[in-house]
Every structure is written in structure tokens, then in C-alpha cells.
C-alpha positions in Angstrom: -5.2 -6.5 18.0 -2.2 -6.1 14.9 -1.8 -2.7 13.7 0.9 -1.0 11.0 0.8 2.4 10.3 3.0 5.1 7.8 6.3 5.8 9.3 10.3 6.3 8.2 12.2 3.0 7.3 12.2 0.4 4.4 12.0 1.6 1.0 10.6 5.1 2.7 14.2 5.8 4.1 15.7 4.8 0.7 13.6 7.0 -1.6 13.9 9.9 1.1 17.8 9.6 0.8 17.8 9.3 -3.1 15.6 11.7 -3.1 17.6 14.1 -1.5 20.6 13.4 -3.8 18.5 14.2 -6.8 17.9 17.6 -5.0 21.6 18.2 -3.9 22.8 17.2 -7.4 20.4 19.5 -8.6 21.6 22.8 -6.7 25.4 22.1 -7.3 25.9 20.4 -10.6 25.3 22.7 -13.8 22.4 22.8 -15.6 19.7 24.0 -17.8 17.5 26.0 -15.7 14.5 24.0 -17.1 16.4 20.5 -16.1 17.0 22.3 -12.4 13.3 23.6 -11.9 12.1 19.7 -13.2 14.6 18.2 -11.1 13.9 20.2 -7.9 10.0 19.6 -8.9 10.1 16.2 -9.0 12.9 15.0 -6.7 11.9 17.7 -4.1 8.2 17.8 -4.5 8.3 13.7 -4.2 10.5 13.9 -1.3 8.3 16.2 0.6 5.6 14.2 0.0 7.0 11.0 0.9 8.3 13.2 4.1 4.2 14.0 4.8 3.4 9.9 4.7 5.9 8.9 7.0 5.3 12.1 9.5 1.6 11.1 9.3 1.9 8.1 11.3 -1.7 7.3 9.9 -3.1 3.4 10.0 -1.9 1.7 6.4 -3.2 -1.5 8.1 -5.1 -3.2 11.0 -6.3 -6.2 12.0 -9.3 -5.9 15.4 -11.8 -7.9 16.4 -14.5 -6.4 13.9 -12.9 -7.2 11.1 -9.5 -5.5 8.9 -9.2 -2.0 7.8 -7.0 -1.0 4.6 -5.8 2.6 5.1 -6.2 5.0 2.1 -2.7 6.7 0.7 -2.0 9.6 1.6 -3.1 12.3 0.1 -6.2 10.5 0.0 -6.3 8.9 3.0 -9.8 9.2 4.3 -11.4 8.4 0.5 -9.2 5.8 0.3 -9.3 3.6 3.6 -11.5 0.7 3.4 -12.9 -1.7 6.3 -14.1 -5.5 5.7 -15.9 -7.0 8.8 -15.0 -10.9 9.3 -18.0 -11.5 8.0 -17.3 -10.5 4.3 -13.1 -12.1 4.6 -12.7 -15.9 3.4 -9.1 -15.2 3.1 -6.2 -12.5 3.8 -3.8 -12.6 0.9 -0.4 -11.6 0.7 1.2 -11.4 -2.5 3.9 -9.6 -4.7 4.0 -7.2 -7.8 6.5 -7.8 -9.9 8.6 -4.3 -10.3 11.0 -3.5 -13.5 14.3 -4.8 -13.0 13.5 -8.0 -11.2 11.9 -6.1 -7.9 8.6 -7.0 -6.1 6.5 -5.2 -4.2 4.7 -6.8 -1.5 0.6 -6.2 -0.7 -1.9 -7.6 1.8 -5.1 -8.0 0.6 -8.8 -9.4 1.5 -10.7 -12.3 -0.2 -14.1 -11.3 0.1 -16.9 -14.1 0.6 -19.1 -14.7 -2.9 -22.3 -13.2 -1.1 -20.2 -10.2 0.3 -21.5 -6.8 -1.6 -19.4 -5.4 -4.3 -16.3 -3.6 -2.8 -16.9 -0.9 -5.6 -18.5 0.3 -8.6 -18.9 -1.0 -12.0 -16.2 1.2 -13.1 -14.1 0.8 -10.3 -14.3 -2.6 -10.5 -13.7 -3.2 -14.7 -10.4 -1.3 -13.9 -9.3 -3.1 -11.4 -9.9 -6.4 -13.2 -7.8 -5.0 -16.1 -5.3 -4.0 -13.8 -5.1 -7.4 -11.9 -5.2 -9.3 -15.7 -2.3 -7.2 -16.5 0.2 -6.1 -13.6 -1.1 -8.8 -10.8 -1.2 -12.2 -10.0 -5.0 -11.9 -7.7 -8.0 -11.3 -8.8 -9.3 -8.2 -10.0 -11.6 -8.1 -6.1 -8.7 -8.6 -4.3 -6.5 -5.8 -6.2 -9.4 -3.7 -4.9 -8.9 -4.7 -1.3 -5.2 -4.9 -0.9 -2.7 -2.3 0.2 1.0 -2.0 -0.8 3.3 -2.7 2.0 5.0 0.8 1.0 5.2 3.6 3.9 4.8 1.0 6.3 6.4 -2.8 7.7 4.3 -5.6 7.5 4.8 -8.4 10.8 3.6 -11.6 9.2 3.8 -13.4 12.4 1.9 -10.5 14.2 -0.6 -10.6 11.3 -0.9 -14.4 12.2 -1.8 -14.5 15.5 -4.4 -11.2 15.3 -6.1 -13.3 12.1 -6.3 -16.6 14.4 -7.1 -14.5 17.0 -10.1 -12.7 16.3 -11.1 -15.2 13.4 -9.3 -18.6 13.2 -11.3 -19.7 10.2 -9.7 -17.4 8.3 -6.4 -18.5 6.5 -3.5 -16.4 5.0 -2.7 -17.3 1.6 1.0 -16.6 0.9 
């Protein structure tokens, strides 16, 4: 089994450090009360949410004998968690979304077989298609069955070993 959990490290540490700098500046730098409240609410509140995500240690991604679990993102973890059985999986897809200033966000997703039941209702499918056309180099179905590698670490070698063990016929597209 391969399993990754939300936790500290990587971008999470960077976000928490930058939030701390902005909170510190919001406390010591002279500014209007409105700007101070906005600074503390956005960066203090955002930092607390990110700290809660890291401390939760919930499953972000799992590959096991029965399929792939795409963990939800806190605070809607339970409703956002998706399980896809191996019988519905055509391939695992590793992809990147381009962000501002040349940065990228890594994603891991599941391409489902054509005969698999739809991953969501028509409204969510339509939204995913629009998002995919505008922001992602993959289809809307893959966007819906993907998770950002954010707040957790993806070990591609361990992923490949687990997929090869549990579903040797399922390729990993990079």
C-alpha cells in the first residue's frame, strides 16, 4: 500500500512562515486599524487553517488492493474524499497546472474507464469541463478525479511500486 497524509513540509512550511511574517508585520508596523484587522484576519486565519490541515494527518492519497482513494481537502474532508476501484481505472495521471509567475501546482489524478459511472452529477461535470479548458492540460473528468499535491508529498517511486503491485496493467502517465 502507498499512502500519503497531510502534514508539514514543502509548501505548507513556506505558507506558514510567510503567514507568520505578515502577522508579525500586522502587529508591529504602524497601519490603519482596518488594514491591521484585514492583515490579521487573512494571514492569521489562513495560517491557522493551514496549520490545522497539516496537524490533521488525514489521508491525502492512497493506493491499495481495492483502488485509489483521493482524500478530501479540509475543512470539507469527508464530503470531498473519493474512492475509485481498480475496475474503473484506466490510468493514473500526474499533471501540472501552470500558476502565476511561472510556478506550477502538481496534481495526481485518475483517468476512469469509458464504461465507469460518472464521477459526479451533470452540474459538477460541466464546471469541471470549463475549468479544464481554462486552466488544466487534462480533461474535465480527470480534473474531477484529481488532487493537488499541496499539504502533502507525492513519492512517485513508491506510487509506481504500489500501482505495479496492485494493478500491474494500469499505467502511470507523467
